[in-house]
MDTraj code that builds the backbone (N, CA, C; nanometers):
import mdtraj as md
import numpy as np

residues = "MET LYS ILE THR ASP CYS LYS LEU HIS THR GLU TYR GLN ILE ALA SER ILE LEU ALA THR GLU GLU ASP MET LYS GLU PHE LEU PHE THR LEU GLY CYS TYR PRO GLY GLU ARG ILE VAL LEU ILE SER ARG LEU PRO SER MET TYR VAL VAL ASP ILE LYS ASN SER ARG TYR SER ILE ASP ASP GLY LEU ALA LYS ALA ILE SER VAL ARG GLU SER GLY GLN PRO ALA SER VAL ARG VAL VAL GLY ASN ALA VAL".split()
xyz = np.array([
    [0.5459, 8.2770, 3.1140],
    [0.6207, 8.3526, 3.2289],
    [0.7607, 8.4027, 3.1978],
    [0.8166, 8.5098, 3.2721],
    [0.9014, 8.5700, 3.2419],
    [1.0229, 8.5415, 3.3370],
    [1.1647, 8.5757, 3.3098],
    [1.2292, 8.4937, 3.3696],
    [1.2854, 8.6233, 3.5039],
    [1.2059, 8.6969, 3.5194],
    [1.1846, 8.7999, 3.6292],
    [1.0981, 8.7478, 3.7152],
    [1.0037, 8.6805, 3.6904],
    [0.8939, 8.5736, 3.7908],
    [0.9294, 8.4571, 3.8089],
    [1.0638, 8.4053, 3.7799],
    [1.0819, 8.2695, 3.8529],
    [1.1639, 8.2369, 4.0257],
    [1.1292, 8.1796, 4.0286],
    [1.1964, 8.1159, 4.1751],
    [1.3415, 8.1084, 4.1681],
    [1.4298, 8.0974, 4.2776],
    [1.5676, 8.0967, 4.2595],
    [1.5962, 7.9579, 4.2787],
    [1.7093, 7.9210, 4.1508],
    [1.7598, 7.8015, 4.1764],
    [1.6480, 7.6705, 4.1524],
    [1.5747, 7.7193, 4.0424],
    [1.4832, 7.6245, 3.9649],
    [1.5094, 7.6329, 3.8535],
    [1.5255, 7.4951, 3.7861],
    [1.5476, 7.4930, 3.6377],
    [1.4068, 7.5172, 3.5669],
    [1.4536, 7.6104, 3.4546],
    [1.3461, 7.6541, 3.3617],
    [1.3765, 7.6309, 3.2388],
    [1.2836, 7.6004, 3.1135],
    [1.3455, 7.5760, 2.9774],
    [1.2538, 7.7573, 2.9303],
    [1.3616, 7.7799, 2.8258],
    [1.3269, 7.9098, 2.7513],
    [1.2372, 7.8798, 2.6723],
    [1.1335, 7.9467, 2.6400],
    [1.0101, 7.9383, 2.5496],
    [1.0509, 8.0292, 2.4466],
    [1.0587, 8.1414, 2.4564],
    [1.0585, 8.2494, 2.3733],
    [1.1627, 8.3269, 2.3910],
    [1.2260, 8.4417, 2.3021],
    [1.3160, 8.5421, 2.3446],
    [1.2182, 8.6686, 2.2725],
    [1.1363, 8.7671, 2.3256],
    [1.0742, 8.8600, 2.2856],
    [1.1272, 9.0076, 2.3213],
    [1.2375, 9.0122, 2.2407],
    [1.3397, 9.1685, 2.2593],
    [1.2768, 9.2325, 2.1777],
    [1.2447, 9.3502, 2.1873],
    [1.2171, 9.4977, 2.1241],
    [1.2935, 9.5189, 2.0354],
    [1.4122, 9.4993, 2.0866],
    [1.5266, 9.5275, 1.9748],
    [1.6041, 9.4310, 1.8975],
    [1.6306, 9.4600, 1.8052],
    [1.7294, 9.2843, 1.7230],
    [1.8578, 9.2956, 1.7992],
    [1.9153, 9.3696, 1.8082],
    [2.0356, 9.3997, 1.8999],
    [2.0146, 9.2920, 2.0137],
    [1.9240, 9.3188, 2.0862],
    [1.8864, 9.2916, 2.2108],
    [1.8998, 9.1234, 2.2093],
    [1.8413, 9.0739, 2.1225],
    [1.7773, 8.9259, 2.0688],
    [1.9237, 8.8883, 2.0321],
    [1.9888, 8.9348, 1.9539],
    [2.1192, 8.9031, 1.9327],
    [2.2088, 8.8611, 2.0345],
    [2.2280, 8.9690, 2.1375],
    [2.2909, 8.9538, 2.2338],
    [2.2328, 8.8677, 2.3321],
    [2.1668, 8.8141, 2.3312],
    [2.0669, 8.7090, 2.4288],
    [2.1524, 8.5744, 2.3440],
    [2.1311, 8.5675, 2.2490],
    [2.1839, 8.4974, 2.1364],
    [2.2918, 8.4019, 2.1796],
    [2.3802, 8.5473, 2.1961],
    [2.5559, 8.4958, 2.1884],
    [2.5782, 8.4117, 2.3129],
    [2.4683, 8.4270, 2.4310],
    [2.4612, 8.3907, 2.5657],
    [2.4441, 8.2430, 2.5492],
    [2.3761, 8.2298, 2.4217],
    [2.3439, 8.0747, 2.4250],
    [2.1814, 8.0959, 2.4739],
    [2.1070, 8.1995, 2.4585],
    [1.9826, 8.1877, 2.5385],
    [1.8844, 8.1697, 2.3774],
    [1.8239, 8.0442, 2.3895],
    [1.7950, 7.9708, 2.2982],
    [1.6670, 7.9232, 2.3464],
    [1.5142, 7.9054, 2.2440],
    [1.4017, 7.8607, 2.2748],
    [1.4771, 7.6760, 2.3139],
    [1.3991, 7.6565, 2.4142],
    [1.4434, 7.4857, 2.4494],
    [1.5710, 7.4807, 2.5233],
    [1.6512, 7.5794, 2.5260],
    [1.7597, 7.5743, 2.6219],
    [1.7419, 7.6025, 2.7674],
    [1.8212, 7.5049, 2.8665],
    [1.7726, 7.5381, 3.0005],
    [1.8435, 7.6973, 3.0701],
    [1.7746, 7.7056, 3.1750],
    [1.8294, 7.8542, 3.2402],
    [1.7851, 7.8324, 3.3638],
    [1.9071, 7.8568, 3.4505],
    [1.8349, 7.8913, 3.6399],
    [1.8508, 8.0084, 3.6415],
    [1.7771, 8.0955, 3.7243],
    [1.7779, 8.1972, 3.7775],
    [1.8766, 8.1935, 3.9194],
    [1.9741, 8.2500, 3.9358],
    [2.0908, 8.2231, 4.0452],
    [2.0355, 8.3462, 4.1506],
    [2.0345, 8.4577, 4.1428],
    [2.0291, 8.5477, 4.2105],
    [1.9227, 8.6619, 4.1490],
    [1.8867, 8.7193, 4.2266],
    [1.7660, 8.8369, 4.1890],
    [1.8219, 9.0229, 4.2913],
    [1.8479, 9.0972, 4.1891],
    [1.9057, 9.2156, 4.2309],
    [1.8488, 9.3346, 4.2075],
    [1.8432, 9.4556, 4.2800],
    [1.7756, 9.5594, 4.1962],
    [1.8033, 9.5585, 4.0776],
    [1.6903, 9.5539, 3.9488],
    [1.7212, 9.5642, 3.8403],
    [1.8261, 9.5116, 3.7550],
    [1.8842, 9.3808, 3.8750],
    [1.9936, 9.3018, 3.7934],
    [1.9368, 9.1665, 3.8038],
    [1.9617, 9.0418, 3.7428],
    [1.9584, 8.8895, 3.7241],
    [2.0589, 8.8188, 3.7013],
    [2.1052, 8.7272, 3.7747],
    [2.2503, 8.6466, 3.7190],
    [2.1424, 8.5084, 3.7136],
    [2.1880, 8.4542, 3.5949],
    [2.1300, 8.3739, 3.5226],
    [2.2342, 8.2759, 3.4992],
    [2.2028, 8.1151, 3.4976],
    [2.2825, 7.9941, 3.4373],
    [2.2249, 7.9763, 3.3207],
    [2.3597, 7.9782, 3.2089],
    [2.2863, 7.9478, 3.0877],
    [2.3905, 7.8636, 3.0440],
    [2.3797, 7.7207, 3.0073],
    [2.4611, 7.6050, 2.9747],
    [2.5981, 7.5978, 3.0574],
    [2.5613, 7.6336, 3.1545],
    [2.6909, 7.6396, 3.2738],
    [2.7688, 7.7465, 3.2821],
    [2.7096, 7.8329, 3.2307],
    [2.8048, 7.9671, 3.2583],
    [2.7206, 8.0735, 3.3359],
    [2.7844, 8.1569, 3.4103],
    [2.6450, 8.2494, 3.4795],
    [2.6627, 8.4030, 3.3990],
    [2.5856, 8.4665, 3.3736],
    [2.5574, 8.6274, 3.3382],
    [2.4941, 8.6827, 3.3962],
    [2.5060, 8.8005, 3.4371],
    [2.4300, 8.9040, 3.4823],
    [2.3727, 9.0182, 3.3715],
    [2.2203, 9.0079, 3.3586],
    [2.1783, 9.0498, 3.2787],
    [2.0680, 9.1755, 3.3285],
    [2.0599, 9.2848, 3.2568],
    [1.9823, 9.3870, 3.3535],
    [1.8396, 9.3693, 3.3534],
    [1.7242, 9.4387, 3.3847],
    [1.5753, 9.4341, 3.3944],
    [1.5265, 9.4151, 3.2239],
    [1.5730, 9.4955, 3.1251],
    [1.5361, 9.4563, 3.0084],
    [1.5581, 9.3755, 2.9547],
    [1.6756, 9.2827, 2.9845],
    [1.6819, 9.1451, 2.9064],
    [1.6055, 9.0451, 2.9481],
    [1.6405, 9.0700, 3.1085],
    [1.5278, 8.9278, 3.1789],
    [1.4037, 8.9447, 3.1218],
    [1.3161, 9.0438, 3.1180],
    [1.2126, 9.0815, 3.0719],
    [1.1690, 9.0239, 2.9329],
    [1.2873, 9.0006, 2.8398],
    [1.3042, 8.9679, 2.7346],
    [1.2886, 8.7873, 2.7009],
    [1.3073, 8.7352, 2.8086],
    [1.3073, 8.6155, 2.8369],
    [1.2052, 8.5359, 2.8965],
    [1.1143, 8.4714, 2.8110],
    [1.0278, 8.4074, 2.8389],
    [1.0298, 8.2588, 2.8446],
    [0.9803, 8.2138, 2.9531],
    [1.0285, 8.0507, 3.0037],
    [0.9155, 7.9669, 3.0142],
    [0.9236, 7.8638, 3.0654],
    [0.8127, 7.7496, 3.1339],
    [0.9264, 7.6649, 3.1837],
    [0.8359, 7.6274, 3.3010],
    [0.9163, 7.5278, 3.4078],
    [0.9373, 7.3734, 3.2721],
    [1.0168, 7.3242, 3.3519],
    [1.1163, 7.2156, 3.2751],
    [0.9871, 7.0794, 3.2796],
    [1.0203, 7.0260, 3.1812],
    [0.9094, 6.9074, 3.1734],
    [0.7691, 6.9397, 3.0929],
    [0.7407, 7.0962, 3.1268],
    [0.6149, 7.0975, 3.0331],
    [0.6215, 7.1411, 2.8649],
    [0.5600, 7.0799, 2.7963],
    [0.5441, 7.0628, 2.6537],
    [0.5786, 7.1936, 2.5904],
    [0.6408, 7.1653, 2.4893],
    [0.6561, 7.2958, 2.4205],
    [0.5401, 7.3436, 2.3591],
    [0.4636, 7.4469, 2.2908],
    [0.4062, 7.5141, 2.2181],
    [0.4516, 7.4806, 2.0391],
    [0.3511, 7.4603, 2.0015],
    [0.3764, 7.3872, 1.8442],
    [0.3449, 7.5471, 1.7780],
    [0.4016, 7.6032, 1.6979],
    [0.3546, 7.7234, 1.5945],
    [0.3914, 7.6625, 1.4463],
    [0.2768, 7.6852, 1.3440],
    [0.3070, 7.6125, 1.2654],
    [0.2877, 7.7600, 1.1636],
    [0.4347, 7.7652, 1.0689],
    [0.4170, 7.8558, 0.9906],
    [0.4358, 7.8503, 0.8696],
    [0.3594, 7.8665, 0.7720],
    [0.3469, 7.8147, 0.6397],
    [0.3201, 7.7193, 0.5667],
    [0.3543, 7.6622, 0.4781],
    [0.2629, 7.5053, 0.4293],
    [0.3957, 7.4301, 0.4223],
    [0.3578, 7.2994, 0.4858],
    [0.4514, 7.1681, 0.5022],
    [0.4520, 7.1349, 0.3174],
    [0.5556, 7.0817, 0.2771],
    [0.5524, 7.0352, 0.1523],
    [0.6192, 6.8882, 0.1649],
])
top = md.Topology()
chain = top.add_chain()
for i, resn in enumerate(residues, 1):
    res = top.add_residue(resn, chain, resSeq=i)
    for name in ("N", "CA", "C"):
        top.add_atom(name, md.element.get_by_symbol(name[0]), res)
traj = md.Trajectory(xyz[None], top)
């Protein structure tokens, strides 16, 4: 689910960042927007979203909001195996 589809004032966990541009991904990381981090949608405005990440509020545009994939808090994280374990 994307942050654009979330209920207001409900805690979610960031599942992944699906940014189309590397700059977008880096910007979200500077806000503390990492997989596993807690996020709350505070308000929804026309093409603008206010989110709480690490007890700080940020206003992000529609493009950034669509790049944030979330899951409800308490849902188990999906495990992705990359490469061989040694």
